[in-house]
N, C-alpha and C positions, 0 to 999 in steps of 0.2 A: 504494500500500500504506500502511496506517496503522501508526504506531509502536507497538511492543510495549513496555509499561512494565516488564515483568519479563524478565530475561535468559533467552535460550534455553538449552536443555540444553547442557552443555559439548561434547557430541558432535554438536551440530546442524551443519547445512551451513554453508559459507562464506556463502551467500546469506542465510541466516537471521541470521547474526551481522552481516553488512553492513547488513541492514535495521535491526537493533536499534541499531547504532552510528550510522548515517548518515541514516536516513529519519525525518523529522520532519513533523508536520503544520505547516502554515504559515498560520494563520488571518489573514485580512485584516481590519484594523480594530483596535479597542482591545483590548489583551491585557496580562496581567500575567505577568512572567517573572523568574527569578532570574539575577542577574549577579554575578560575583566581581570585585572591584577588585584584580586581580592585580598591576598595576604600582604600586599605592599601599599602602593599608592592609590589603589582602587580606581585607576584610570581604565578606560576602554581602549584596547589596542586592536589594530587591524593586522592580522598575521597571515602572510602568504606562505603556505607550506605544502609539502607533498603528503597526502594522507596515507600513502603506502609506505614510504621510507621515513617519514617524519622530518625530512630535511626542511629547514626553515630558510626561505629566500628573502623575506623582508618582514620588518615589524615597524608599524607606524602608529603614532598616537591618533586615535580616531577623531579627536577634536581638531587636531592640526590638519588631518586629511580632509575633514568636512569643510574647514575654513578655506582650504585651497581650491575647492571646487569652483 
């Protein structure tokens, strides 16, 4: 099942809510994702990494990245 990006109706089934919260696509290869540095500065980071090898290609502060758009 593919992940739904918008929340299901509040009265939706438990299965629909489970899918929304837990089911994610897991592309193999180079991918950009958002991480939060919870144990440190609590900033949001944009990390570009390979989901198969875990090689990290770049890390950017999400606020700086957004300001540069």
